[in-house]
N, C-alpha and C positions, 0 to 999 in steps of 0.2 A: 427203584426211585419213583416217587409219585410225581405227577405233572407239576404240582405246586412246589415240590422240592426243587425240581429242575428249573422252574421259572425263577425261583428265588436266587439260585446260584448264577443263572444267566444274567439277571439284573445286577448282581454284585460284581461279577468277574469278566463279563464279555462286553467289549466296548464298541462293537460294530456288527452288522448282519454277517452271519457266519454259516458255513456249511456244517454238515453233521461231523465231519472229520475235524474241522476247526474247533467246533464246540467241544468235542471229546478231548482234544489236546488242551484247550484253554481251561477246561474243568478237571483235567488230570484224571480222566476216567479210563478204565480198562476196556480193551477191545470186546471182551465178553459182555460188557454192559450195553453195547450198541443196540441190540434189539429192543431193550427196555427204553433206551433213550428215544429211539424212533417212535415207539408207541406213545411215549409221553409228549413228544413234539407234535404228533398228529392230534392228540387230545387238546393241546394248547392252541394249535392253529384252528381247530374246529370251533373252539369257543371264543376265538378272537384275542386271546392273551398273547399270542405271538403271530407274526406275519411271515408267510413263506413267499418269497419272490419267485419270479420266473426262472431265475438262475439257481433255485434250490438253496437260497440263503434264508436263514431264520433271524428275524430281528424283533426288537421290542417296539410295539406300535407307536407309543408316544414319542419315542426318539426319532421316528420317521414321519412325524406330523400325522400319524394315523391313530384312530381311536375307534373301538367298538361301541355300538349303541343301538337304540331302536328308533326307527323313523316313523314320524307321523306325517302323512301326506295331506295337503290341503286340497279341497275340491277344485281349486283353480290351477293345480298342477305343480306347485312347489312343495317343499317339505322341510321339516326340522328334525334333527337327530338329537335325541336325549342320550347323553353318554352314560355308559355303565359306571365309569369312574371319572372324577374331575381331572382335568389336565391344566397345566400352567397357561395363563392368559385367557382361558375360556371359562366364563362363569355362567353363560346362558346356553340354551340349546343352539346347535349349529344350523344355520340356514343353508338349504340346498336348492338352487334354482332348478326348474323343470328339466333343462337340458343336461343337468348333472346328476339326475336320478339314476340313469343307466339301468333301467328295468327293475329297479327297486320298487316294491309295493308297500302300501300302508301296513304297518305292523311288522315289517321285516326287521330282523336284527342284521345290522350292516357294519361295514368298516368304512369310515369316512376319513378323507384326507382334508385337513384344515389348510385352506389355501390363502385365506385373508383374515387377519385379526382387525376387528373394528373397535370403536370406542365402547366403553362400558362392558367390556368382556364379550361383546357380540362378534361372532365369527361366521365366515362363509366357507363352504367346503363342497366336495364332490364325493359321490359314492364310488369306491374302488372295488368293493366285493360285497356280495350278499352272503352272510354267514349262516343265516337260518331264515327260512320263509315264515311268514306269519301264520295265522290259522289256516289249516288245509281245507276248511269248509267256510262257506259264506252263504248268506241268504239274499235272494233277489227275485226279480220278476221274470217269469218265463215267457218267451215270445217266439214268433215264427215269421221269418221274412217271406215275401211273396213267392220267391223261387224255392222255398222249402227249408232254408237254413234255420236251425234251431239255436237259440242263444238265451243267455240269462244276463240281465243288467243288474249288477249288485245294488242292493238297497243302500249300502254304505257308500256315499258319494265320494269318499276318499279313495275308493278302489277305482282307478281310472280306466277300467277295461270292461268290455263285454266278454263273456265266456261262452265259447261255442260248445254246443251239446251234440255229440255225434248221434246219428239215428240209432234208436234202440236203447239209448241211455237216458230217456226222458221219463221212464216208469209211468207213462200215461198222463203226464201233466198237460194241461191245456193252456193256450195263450192267455195271459193276463193273471194267471195264478202265481202266488208267492211260493217259492220252493227253497229248499236247502240243497246246495250242490257241494260236491267234493271236487277240488281242482286237481286234475290228473296231470296237467302239463302247464307249467308257469310260462308266461310270455318272456321271450328272450330273443334279442337280436332281430326284432321285427316279426318274429313268429308269434301268432296269437295264442291265447290261453284255451285249454280244453278242460271240460269237466263232465261230471255225470250227476244227475238228480238222485238224491238219496232220501228226500222226504218232501211230500207235498203239504204245505201249510194251509193253503186255501185262498179264497178270494179276499182281497185287501179290505173290503168293507164289511166282511163278516165279523160278528162279535167275537172278541178275544184274539183275533188274528194279529192285531197290532202288538199285543203283549207277547205272543209267541215269536213274532218277528224279532223283537228286541232281545228276547232271551236267546234266540239262535244267533243273532248278530254278535252279541257279546260273549258267546260261548259259555253261557251259564247252564250247567247241568240241572235239568228240572225233573229227572226221574231217578229215584233211589234204586240201587241194585236189589235184586231178589235176596241176596245174601244179607244185606244190612236190614232190610225189612223183616226178614226171618229172625234176625238177632233181636230186633226191637220187640217183635211179637213174643218171643220166648221169655222176655222179661216179665210179661204179664201186666196186670193192671193194679195189683195190690202189693204192698211191700211185705217182704218176709219178716216175721217177728224176730228172727235171729239177727237181722240187720240192725235192729234197734239196740242190741246189746252193746254196752260201752259208750253209747252216745249221750250227750247232754239232753235231758228231756225238757223241752220248752212247751209241752202240750197244755200246761195250765195257764200259760201267758195269753193275754188278749192280742192275738196276731191276726192281721188282715192283709189281703192283697188289694191294691188299688191300680186299676188299668183302664184302658179305653173300653167303650161299649162293645166293640166288635172283637176284642181280644179273645183268643181261644187257649193260648198257653200262658200260664201265670208262673213266672220263674223267680219272682221276688216277693217277699212279704216282710212286714215291719211291725214293730211294737215300740211304744215309748212309755216309760215309767218315770215317776218323780221320786227321787230318793229323799230320805229324811233331812239331809243337810242341804237340800235345795238343788243338787245336781240332777241331770237327766240321765236315764239309762236307755240308750237307743240300741235296739237289736235289729240288725238287717240279716234276714235269712234268705239264702239263695239255693235253689234246687240243686241237689248234689248229683249233677250229671256225671261227674268223674267216678262216682260209685258204680254206675251202670255201664259206662263207656270205657272199656279197658284199652290201654295203649296197644296199637297194632291190630285191633279188631276191625271188622268190616265197617262198623259204625264210625270208628275213629278215623280210618283211612279216608272215607268219604268226607267226613267233616273237615279234616285237615285240607283236603283238596278244595272244597268249597270255601272254607274259612269263615263264611258269614251267610246269614239268611238275607234274601233280597225281597224288598217289599214294593209291590206295584199296586196301583189303585184297585184293580180287580182281584188280585190274588197275591199270595206270598210264595216264594220258592224257599223252602225251609232247609236249614243246614242238616237237620236230622229228620228221619221219617216221622210222619204224623203220629204213629203209634207210640213213639217215645215222647215227642214234644208236647202232645196233649194228653199223655197218659201218666206214667210214673213220675215224669219230671215236670208235671204241671201241678202247682200248689193249689189244687181245688179245695173248696171249703168242706169241713166236717170229715176229712179223711186224713190218716197219718201220712206224713211225707218226710223223706230224708232231706236234710239241708246241710250246707256249710254256713256257719253263722259268724258274723263279726259283731261282738258285743262291746259297745263303747260307753264309757262314763264321760259325760260332757258337762263342763261347768257353765256358769252364767255368762261367760264371755265367748262361749263356743269352742273352747279348747278341749281336745280329747285328752283327759288326764289319765285314763287307764283304758286298755283294750285287751280283749282276749278272743282267741279264735277257737271254734268248736266244730266237731262233727255233731250235728243235732237232729232232733226229730220234732216236728211241729204239727199242730192242727189249726188250719186257718178258720177263724170264726165267721168270716164273711167275705164274699167276693164283691168288692166295692168298685164303683167307677169314679173317674175324675169328676164327672158332672155331679154325682151325688155328694161326694165329699166337699166339693166347692159350695154346693147349695147348703149343706149342713153348717159349714163355717160361716156362710153368709146369713144364717138365721132362718132358713126355711123351716117353718113350724111343723109341717106335715112330716118331712123327712127326719127331723130331730125326734119326733115322737116314734116313728117307725124304728129308728136305730138308737133309742134313748140309752141303752146300755153301753153303746159304743161312743156316744157323743163326747164324754169326758176324755176319752183317748184321742179323738180327733182334735179336740181343743188343745191337748198337750202337744200333739204333733204340730199344730199351728204355732204354738209358742216356741217350740224348739226350732222350727223352720226359720222364724224371724231371727233368732240368736245366731244360727249357723250362717244365714245369709248375710247378716251384718258383719260377722267375723270375716267372711270371704271378701266382702266389700272393703273392709279396712285394710286387708293385705294387698288389694289391688286387682283382684280377679276381674276379668273383662266379661260383662254380661251383654252380649250383642242382642239376644232375644229378638232376632229378626223373624217376622211372620213368614209362614210357609203357606203354599197353596193347598186348599182342601178341595178335591175333585168329587163332585156329587154325580153319581152314575144312576142311570135308569135300569130297568130290569134287563135290557138287552146290552148293557155295558156301554151305552152311549152317554156322553156328558150332558147332564141337565144344567149344571152351573159350576163355576169355579169361584170359590170364596176364599177369604183369608182365614186360615185355621186359627182357632182361639186357644190361647194358653191361659189357664186359670191358676189359682193358688195351689190346687191339688197337683197339677202337673209339676209346678215348681217345687212343691213340698217333697214329692217322691224323688225328683231330680237331686235336690239338696242332700237327702239322706243317702242316695246312691253315691254321690260325689265324695262325701265324707268317709263312707265305707271303702271306696276305691283308694283314697289317699291313705287311710289307716292300714289297709292290707299292704299297699306298696311300701310304706315306711317300715312295716314289720319285716317284709322280705329283704329290703335293702339293709336294714340294721343287722340282719342275721346272715348276710352274704349268700342268699339263696339264688341260684341261677334261674331266671324266669324271663317273661316278656313284660316289659313296661310300656306304658302308653306315653310317648314323649312328644313334646311340642317345643321345638327350639326357638330361640330368639330370632326375630326377623333380620333379614339382610340389611345392613346399614344403608346401602345405596337405595334400596326400596323405601326405607324409612325417610330418607332425605327427599326423595321424589314425592312421597306422600305429604310430608310437611310443606314442601314448596306449593303443592296444589291447594291444601286446605287453608294456607295463608291467604290465598286469593279470595277466599270466602269469609275471611275474618276469624279463622280458627287457628289454633296452634297446639302442639303437644306440650309446649312449655317446658322443654328439657333439652340439654345438649344431645345431639344425635348419638354420641358414643355412650350416653348414660340413660337411654330411654328404657323405662321399666313398664311392666303391665299397668301400673296405676295411672300412668300418663295417658294410655289409650282408654282406660276406664273413665277418667274424668272427661275426656273428649266425648265419649259415648253419652255420658250424662248430660252434657251441654246440648247434644243433638236431639235428645229425646223429645219426640212430638213435633219436630220441625220438618219442613218439606225435604230438606237435604239429608235427613237422618239415614234413610235406607241407602241411597247411592254412596254416601261417604262411608257408611259401615261396610258396604259391599267392597268398596275399594280398600278399606282397612283390612278386610279378610284376605284380599289378594296380596296385600303387603306382607301378611304373615306367612310363616312356613306351614306346610301341611303336617298335621299330626300323623304319627306312624308308630309302629311297634318296633322295639329294639331291646337288646339284652342289657344295655347300659341305662342306669337310672339318671337321666339327664334333666328331669323335671318337666313341668308343663307350664310354658310361658303364659298361655291364655288364662289358665286358672291360677296363676301365681303360686303354683304348688311345687315344692321341692321333690316330691315323689308322687307318682301316679301310675296306677295299673287298672286294667279292666277286670273286675272281679264279679260284677253283678249280673252278667247275662251269658252264662256258658251254654245255654240252649240255642243261642243264635249267633255267638261269636266264638271262634275257636281259641283266640288268645285268652279269653276268660277261663276256658277249660284247662289250658296250660297253667294258668295261675292257680287254679284249684288243685291241680295235681302236685305242683311243686310246693305249694303251701302244706298239703297233707304229707308229702314225703319228708319235709323238714320236721313237722310237728310229731310225726310218728317215728322219727329216728331212722328213716329208710334212705336218707340221702348219703349213701356210701361214696367213697372216693371215686369208684368206678362210675357210679351213676352221675356224680357231679361232673366228671370229665365228659360223659356222654351228653349231658345237657348243655355244657359249654360249647360243644362241637356242633350240635344239631340246631340249637335255638336261633342263631343268627340268620340262617337260611329260612327258617320258619317265620321269623319276624319280617323278612323281606317279602316272602310269599303272601302272608296274611295282609300286609299293607297293600300289596298290589291287588289282591282280590277285593279288598274293601273299596279301593278306587274303582275297580270294575263295576261293583255293585252300585256305587254312587252314580257313575256315568250312565248305567242302564236305567236306573230309577229316574234320573233327571231327564234323559232323552225321551222316555215314554211319556212323562208328564208334559214335556214341551210339545211333543207330537199331538197328544190329546187336546192340548190347548189350541193348536193350529186347526185341528178338525172342528173344534167347537166354534171357532170364528168363521168357518167357511161360508155361513149364510148371513154374515153381518157386513158384507162389503157395502160401502156407502154410509155406514152409520158413524156418528161422531162420539168421541169419548174424551173425558178429562184424564190426564196422566201426568207423569213427571219423568224427567230424563234420568235414566239409570246408567247410561254409558255413552261416551263420545269417542268416535273413531274417525279415521280419515275418510271412510266411506259412508258415514252418516251417524244417526242418533238412535240409541236404543231407548224405547219409551215403555214404561210400565203403566198399563191402564188401571184406573182406580176401581171401576165398577166390576170388572171380571177378573182382575188379578192375572192379566195376560201381558206378556211383553212382545213388542213388535219393533220393526226397523223403519225409520225414516231415512230412505236412501238419499245420498248427497245429490243424486240426479233430480230428485223431486224438489229440491230447494232451488228452484229455477229463477228466483227473483234477484239473485246476486251470485257472485263468485265467493264461495266460502273457503276459508283457509283453516286447516286443522292445527291447533296449538297444543302439542302433546303434553307439555309440562303442566298446563292448567286445565286440561281436559275440556277444551272449548272448540266450537266452530264459530268463526267470526267473519261476517260479510265485509268484503273489501270496500264496497261503496256505501251500503246502508249502515255499516258498523253494527248490524244486528248480531247479538251474541247468544249462542245456545250453549249452556253450561250444565254440568252435572248437578242434578237436584232441582233444576228449574221446572215449575209447573208449565204444562203445555196442553193445548187443545188439538186433537188429531182426528183424522178420518181414516177409516179402513179403506185402502185403495185396492188391495189385492191379497188373496190368501193363496200362497203357493204350496200345495200339498207335497210336491216333489222335493222342494228344498226345505219343507217344513218351516215356513217363515210367513209371518204376517207383515205385509208391507203397509206402512202408514204414510199419510201426508199431513203436514202442518196446516191446520185450517186457515190460519192467517195468511200463509204463503199462497195457498190455493186460491183464496179470495182475491189476493193481489194479482195473481196471474190471470184469473178470470176477468177481473176488471180491466187489465191491460189488453187482453184479447178483444174485449168488447169495445174499448176506446180506439183500437187500431182500425176497426171497420173493415169493409170488404176490400179486397185487392183491386186496384184500378188498372193494372197493366198485366194482361194475359201473357204478353211476351216476356215480361219480367218474371212472372211466376214460372213459365216454362223454362226460362234460363236457369233459375235457381234449382228447379227440379232436375234439370240435366246435369248441373254441376254436382248435385248430390246423388247422381245415378238413379234418380227417381225414388229413393228410399230415405225417409227421415232418419237422423242419427238416434242413438240410444237416449240422449238427453231430451231431444224433441219428442220422441215417442213417450217417454215418461211423463213429460209435461202434458201432452195431449191426454194420456190415460188419466192423469190426476184430475185435470180440469173437467173431463167428461164425466167421471164418476161423481164429481162435486155437483155437476148440474143435475 
């Protein structure tokens, strides 16, 4: 009996926590089956699917107000548990106060008891058991106390411990260096954590160390195994002529790649033709990674584990070794390359009226950049002369882009098009500037072609019942939509639809109304938070944001593992290899793969965002005292988040620095409102701020509102010198000689202003 079989039968037939004997009796099992039952029970307890009480009774967690999940700990000492599976009356993560963590650490998989249900599905609980510790390694700063004790302070502030390093386990690290440690003893019942140094990363200020720290912190593997590198090298650099046999030959087509200036691997190429009856023929060619990476190989195993490439400002951590990514699977110009192709006939309204899938071979005519194609379409005479043979093809691409984009717009697809930060680095990896990344028509053109190819492939797989991984984006939670509507109504906006009938087009129309206005970015950001997170799943549930009935990732198998799965399953079906046995195998294995790849995608996003945020803080370190224009991007009980315009950096105006009044947080409308002055700070408001402090440890830029700082300084000036020394001494004594946090913040703010 498998653990899952046993769990299913317990849920159906057992009504209370029971011993092994009671379970055997209730399930009418033979005595000879007891060893197998015990093994299955242990497996179920280990993964949190069943609970074993101190009296050796086994029960279903949710019926005991218990649930397994993973805990995220806040640096201030409390935590939230994200449940493995939803339970009744709980729709949000479960809050756990610091005194109820019970030795649980950030990232641990835990069993939580739900003790209080609040409004809006919010609940509080306590940790009753640690099911599985988080990562066994962490990165931190190595230090030495005066009396010789060695310890490491974790870089991740959510790990609320220092780890002692026994003598001899420091591998020569010196105080102040960043190191990677393995935790050999977790803290429990007041006993501290022990660890050993396994890698010295280097001095914090050395070039590239910040990137390596983030890689180690998030557990991203950045070295490929010798076995996978050897596999990639054995593939060579030129395709075997035998591999071309039986493929559709596209080598006479005018095919080009269009990528960024610094791109080294080119995995997609396109061509556009105009048919006699006026339709367009769009051919999207994608590097045939699946031809080279066989299921179960070292390359495949590593790619599945990584699931995605990770892109940092200084370097990329590739899913595949460079030998493959920039070799046989890079669609370099003027050489034969194997591809999987989606060929679409598109009418004047942007509808795909016919589509065929191919194993193909191409020769790219040119490696183009977004900047060049944009300039050509904008009329750059010199570039149009240089690429005069290709200009008509680019112009057809521009025409088709407009048609496809208009069709997607008509059906209600949401185009946030929010700008991203572009970090300009010097030769030593230090930031020279932080700018707003530009997106021109060439970026949007390629994006549009990739979108329609992804939709077409997904619709083909769904129509033929092929088990695969779809990219799904479910409709937003109604409660979040209601809260969003309530907020935007205070700014004079509305979704203009009943909450139960909100469609993508309603969000799209709001985005259009916001375009170019100061509140555009903060409202769009809040809109994104209202949405569900896109993920990979075996069910074709559609993509809400794109207003698409079917969507899958087909266009980048060199950097996303789900795309490789789509290529494999697509080929299996087209070549008649999807046997009943293989079908069942795919149905069984793909759900877990979808969960894993979604989780690895989130890990990559978090790592990329954290490093960019950290580099921004380091960039601002020498700008204390300077003033900038900005706008409010977030409002919280503890203050305001402000996006600077000049440097595209976000900082925090802490509530303690707003010392000209008592400010109350109004959650529903995202405002801080002064009780006496009635001054209101709201999402989207333009604001003038000064850099008060740059905290490298917390990786935070502290700002002050210039208007408030001026008001406080004027008040201090008007107050004049104190006239009573006795009164001053009395106040100091009452405060034990130390100003409070609020007073210290005011003093710091006004001093830096001077």
